[in-house]
N, C-alpha and C positions, 0 to 999 in steps of 0.2 A: 632307687631314688633318682628322679630326673633333674639334672643340673643343666641349665641352659641360659644363654644370653640372647636376647632378641634385639635386632636393630630394625626400627620401624619408622615409617613416615606418618603414621596415624596413631591415635590412642590404641593401647593394647586391646585387641578384640579376638585374639586367637589366630590372626592371620598376618604375622609380621612378614616384611618383605625379605628378611634374611634371618637365619638362626645358625648359631655355632655351638657345638657340644663341647663342654669342658670336662674331659674325661681323665685327666692326669691326676688320679686320686692321691698318689704319693706326694706329688708336688704341692697339692692343696693342703694335704695333711701337715707338711712341713710349714706351710704358711700359717696354718691355724696354731701350730705349736709355738709360734712366735708370740701369740697373744695370751694364751692361758691353757692350763691343763684341762683334761676332760672333766675331772672332778670340780675344778673351779668354774668351768662353764656351766655345769649342771647346777651348782649352788647359785650362780648368778642368775640363771634362767628361772629359778624358783623365786627370785626376789623381783618385785615389780620395778621396771625402769621408770614408771611414772611415780612422782612424789606421792607418798601415802597421804590419804585424807583430802585429796584434791578432787572435789566433785565435778570441776569443770572439764577434766580430762576423761574422754571416753575410753572404754575398754579397747585393747589393741584390735585393729582391723587386720584382715588377712591380705589386703592389698593397699600399699602405701605409695603415693606419688609425691616425690619431692620436686618442687617447682622453683627454679631460680629466675634470674633477671634477664638472661640472654634472649633477645627477641626471635632468634632463628627457630626456636622450638617450644617456647613456653606455651604458645597457643595450641599445641598438640596435646597438652595435658587433658586427662579425662574429667574435666570439670562437670560435665553433664551426667556422669555415671556415679550414682550414689554409693556403689559398691566400693569405690575408691576413697580412701582418706587422703585429703590434700594437705600437704605441709608446705608452708610458704616462709619466706625470709625477707629481711631488709624492708625496703620501701615498696615491694611488689604490690601489695594490696592498697596501700595509701595512694599510690600513683596510678591505680586503675589497671595494673598489668595482669590481674587475675579476677575471675568472676566469683570465686568462693574459696574458703579455706576451712580446715578443721583444726589445725594447730599452726601457730606462728612462732618463729624463732628469731631472737635477736641476741647473738652471742658476743655482745660488746658491752662495756660498762655503760650504765645509764647516762652518766655525765657526758660521755663521748657522743652518743647519738642524740641526746637531748639538745645539745648545743649546735647541731648541724645547721647549715644554711636553710635547709628545708624544714621549717618548724612544723609543717603539717604532719610529718611522720610521728613525732611524739604525741601530737594532739590526737592522731588517729588511734594510737595505742591506748590512750585513755578512754576511748569510746567503745572499745571491745568489751562486750558483756557476756557472751555465751560460748566463747572459745578460749582455750588456754594460750597464753603468751609466755614462752620460755625465756627467762632472763637469768643473769647470774644468781639473783635472789629476788623474791617478791618485792614489788615496789608499791608504795601506798597510793600513787596516782594512777596505777594501771590495775584495775580491779581483778582481772583474771590472770595476773602474772603468777608464775610458779617458778621454782628454782630448777634449772636444768641439772640432771643427775650426773654432773661432771665426774665425781669420784668413782661412781660405778662404771662409767664408760671407760675410764682410764684403767681400772682394775681388769676389765674384761678384754680391752683391745690394745692397751699400751698407749704411748704418747705420740705416735705418728699421726697427728691431727693438725692440719695446717690451715683449715678454713671452716666456715660455718657448715657447708654442705657435708664435710666429713663428720662433724658432730651429729648432724641429722641422720646420716647413713648409719652411724654407730647405734643410735637409739632405735632406729627402725629395725636393724638387724637383731638387736637384743630383744625387741618385742615380737618379731616374726619367728625367731628360732623356736620357741616353745610350741608354735602352731604347726610346725612341720609334721606331716603324717597324721593330723587330727581330722582330716576329711578328704573328700575327693579332690578338692581344689588345692593346688600348690600355692603356698604363700608367694606373693609377687611384690617386687620393689622396682619402681620406675623412676627415672630421673629426667626431667624436662627443664629447658631453660638454663642448662649448665653446660656451656661449651668448653670452658677452661682454655680458651684459645685467643682471647683478645684483651688488650690493655686499655682500650679507649672507653670513655663513658658510654653507657648504653642509651637507648632511645628514651628511657624514662628518667635520665639524669643520674642514675646510680653508677657506681664504678663497675667496669667490665670485669669479666673473669680473667684470672691470670694463669698462664700455662704452667708456671712454677708450682701451682697448687694441685695440678691434675694428678700427679702420682699418688697423693694421699687418698683422693677419691677412688682411684682405680684399685688401690690396696683394699679399701673397704668393699668395693664391688666384688673383688676376688674372694673375700671372706664370705660374702653373701652367697655366691655361687657354690663355694665349697661346702656350705652348710645345707644346701638344698633349696635355696630361695631362688625363684625365677627372677632374672634381672632384665628389664626392658630399657633400652637406650635409643633415642632417636638417631636415625642415620646421619643427621646433620651435625651431631655432637662429635667432639674430638675424644670423648671418653671411650676407652676400650676400642679405639680405632687405629688402623694402620693402612698403608697403601696396598696391603695384600699379604699372602703367606711368604715369608722370607725364603728366597731361593726357588720359589715355584711360580709366584704370580708376578707378571710384569706390568699388569694394568689392573685398575680397580674401579669398578663402577661406583663404589661407595665414596672413594676419594673425589671422583668427578662430581658426584652429587653434593658433597660437602663444599667443593670449590664453587659450584654454581650457586648454592644457597648463600655462601659467604659473599660472593660477588654481588648478588642481587640485594643483599642486606646493605652492603656498603654503598651501592648505587642509590638505593632508596634514602639512606641517611644523608648522602651528599646532596641529593636533590632537595631534601628538606632544608639543609643548611643554606643552599644557594637561594631558595625561596625566602628564607629568613633574611639573608643578606640583601636581596633585592627589595624586600619590604622596608628594611632599615634604611637603604639608600633613598628610596622614594620618600620616606618620612623625613629623612634628613634634608632633602631638597625642598620639601614642602615647608618645613620649619624655617629653613634659611630664607625662602621667599617671603614668608610671613614676617620674619624679623626685618627684612629689607623694607617691606611695606611700612612697618612700624617706624623705621628710621625716617622714611619720607614724610609720614604724617606728623612726626614730632615737631616740625617747624610751626604748626598751628596750635600746639599745646603750651608753648612757652617752656617746655621742658628743656629744650636745647640751650636756651639762654641760662637757665638755672644750672645746668650741668657745666657749661663753659665758664660761668662766672666764679 
């Protein structure tokens, strides 16, 4: 069984810029032992992770791409390749950050995200008609909403789940595991737009990813590799990334690439904010001038006398 992790600058097409073999089977076995026994895993694999009786949810695909909000790599996701099932989260679709999706995830209480400043997000959710939207439980205003299988994921993987992406990884792994060895193609799990390295708001107005949440995602990616699922991560992501092999590498092309990508992203965002500031300043001067003109012409309206009297 081939276990590997690919680091790539482009959508997975069989030619990643770098690949590393994960061959420590005993260590990975110890990792899997933390989650469930072999018999428990077998029993859970026989149970559908998708809520029973939900016509809106397609049968599990063999390739799943999870796409987050980080602008550095979300555009690399294989949106144009129909062999990939695209899973999105938060305001990515409603803000125009992705061109398509097959499943959408919102792992927050409805009252929380319904009252967000950006009301368009909840409105968008109510318009989804042909794709499942995973919530805590179905909501009457969201026609295709289904309950996320939280209990099943906890039974299979434990409680080290600190963010939405980890929940999505758990479900993807649960669905891809039974497909291992069922054909010539190895099940594959890719993660785009998930840097887990920044705290600032992103370009679409959503919250940035947090470095404190990264270990949970990497934990699930390790489980995926241990089970025999191919994992693809963009080279610009901090997931499963280091400056090199400890004790051996003193320089890392991947780290330089990440630095350049992050620097370019920050420069682009700064330029955008500076343009916004310049536009605001120009508008402010224009309005102040218009108001000064109004003050001058007030002498012929009689308004001044009325105000002063």
